[in-house]
N, C-alpha and C positions, 0 to 999 in steps of 0.2 A: 602589814605596813612595813615598808623598807626603812631600815635604820640609817640615819645620816651620821656624819662624823663631826657635827658641830661641837660636840663635847670635847673633841680633841683640840680644836682651836681655842676653846675656853681654857683647857689645861695648859696649852702652850703659852697663852698670855699670862697665866698665873706663874708659870715657871720663869718666863722672861722677866717678870717683875721681881720675883724672888732673887734671881741672879743679879739684877741691877741694884736691888736694895742692899745686897751683900757687897757688891763691888760695882759702882757706877760706870767704871771703865771696862767692865768685863767684855762686852761684845765689841766695843771699838778696838780693843787690843786683840781680841780673837780674830777679827776681820783682817788684820794687817798681815798675818803670817801664820802658817801652821808649821811647827818644827818638832814633831813628835820624836821620841827616842825609840819607840816601839812599833813594830808591825805585829798585829794580832791576827792570826788565821784561825778562825773558830767555826763552830757549827751554827747553822741558821736557826737553831732551836730558840724559840722566843723567851725561854727561861734563862738564857746565858748571854747577858749583855756585857760586852767587854769593859766598858767604862765603869759600870756598876760593880762588876766582880772584882776589879783591881782598884776601885775607888780613885779613878783619875778623871779630871775634868775634860770637857770637849777640847780638842786640839792637842791632847797629850798622847793619844794612841791612834794609829792608822789601822783601819779594820777591813778585813776581807772575811766573808762568811759564806759557807755553802753547806749542803747536806753532809753531815758527818765529817766536817773539817778535812776534806781530802785535797791533796795537791797532786794534780795530774800533769804530766809533762806536755800534753797536747792542749791543755786548758789555757788559752791565750788571755782570758780574763784574769785568772789567778797570777799567771806569769807577768802580766802587765802591772798588776798591783805590786808584786815583789820588786820588779825593776824600778818602778817609780819610787817605792819606799827606800830602796837601797841606794839608787843612783841620784835621785833628785832630793828626797827628803833627808837622806843621809841617816837613816835609823841605825842604831847600834845593836838592837835586839829584834829577832824574829821569834815570836812565841806561837807555837802550835798548841791550841787548847782543845782537847776533847772533853767529854763529860760522861759520867755514868748515867745510865738510863736513856741513852741516845736511841731514838726511834729508828734512825737509819741503820745503826749497828744491829739492832734487834731484827729489823726486816731482812737484812742480809743473812744473819745467822740462822733465822728460822725459815728462810727461803720463801718469804712472802712475795706476792706479785702485785704491782701497782701500775704497771705500764712503762712509760718512758723512763721513770726514775730507776727501774730495774737495771738499765744499762750503766747508770752511775754507780749503783750499789755493787756492780761486779768488782769494783776496786776493793771494796770491803771483803767480798767473798774471797778474793785473792789473799788478803791478809789472813783470813781465817784458815785458808788452805796451807799457807806457809807455816802456821803455828798450831795446826789442828791437834797434834798430839798433846801439846802442853795445855791447850784450852780444854780439850775433852777430858783431861785428867782432873779437872776441878770438881768439887763436891756437888755443886748444884748449878742450875741454870743461871742464877743471878751472878755467881762467881765466874761462870764461863763468859757471860756478857761483859762483866766488868773487866776481865782480863783482855777480851777482844777490843774493848774501848781503849785500853792502855796500849796494846800492841799496835792498834791503828795509829795512835799518836806517834809512836816510835817510828813506824814506817813512813809517816808523813814528814817527820824530821829529816829522815834520810832523803826523801824525795826533794825537799827544799834544798838541802845541802848539795845535792847532785845537780841542781840547775846550773846552767852556764852563768847565770847572773850572780849567784852566790860564790861559785868557784872563782869567777873573774874578780869579784870583790876581794876575796882572800888572796888571790894572786897579786893584787895591787896593794896588799898589806893593809886593807881596811879593817878597822876594829868592828867586827860583826860576829855576834854569837847567836846560834839557833838553839831554842829551848823547846822541850816537850813538857807540857803540864796537863793535868786533868782536873776537872771541876766536879765536886760532889754536890749535886742539887739538894740532897737531903740535909746538908748542914751548911752549905754556902762556902765551903773551904776549897782552896786550890791545893793540889799536891804536885810537887816537883817529881818528875819521872827520871831525874838524873841523866838526861840525855844531851847535856850541853855540848855543842860542837862549835869551835871557834877558829878552826884551821883545817885545810884540806888533808893534812897528813893523818887526821883522825878518821878518815874515810877509807873505804875499800877503793883501791886505785883503779878499778875497772871503769868507773864513770868519771874520772878526773879529766880536766882539760889538759891537753898537751902543753908543756911548759913553753913551747915555741910559739903558741898561738898569741 
């Protein structure tokens, strides 16, 4: 027998009632405007929900998620999200969040084949290739995978910073910082990877916009 989703509507009604019991104006205020300070670029993994992880209410964080939290310069979906967040919503922080135990990272590291997604995971394999010596020097597979998860976040921070959207924002003196963090599913804690970038001069000049643009 096919399972329906009626239970989700029941849970939704209960959640809606709980929120209005706490604050009768919650949804009326939420409907008027979204003005988040944060753009969260995270993994599509069902265990890593942005609002829950950082304990923010709906409307406080703008979210984009994909397999292994990858930012690709030809991904118009992700770039459109970044542009809207930066230029329309006026966010002040872009947070790239990876997580330990990422299935996409593991699939790329172990050379698994799944079909179409293999093309997406090529980006992770590139990260591994760039840092292979350091990763392979780790004591065990778990440590290797954890380090690859961290290196992937750091590379995606660089990719976000090198977009014309973020570079132009900095050129126009916008208050915008890009952060790299990683989530530990085993204890629910976020860890700062100390990759904050808030101006173009912190980047390799190869990818910077020409100042005359």
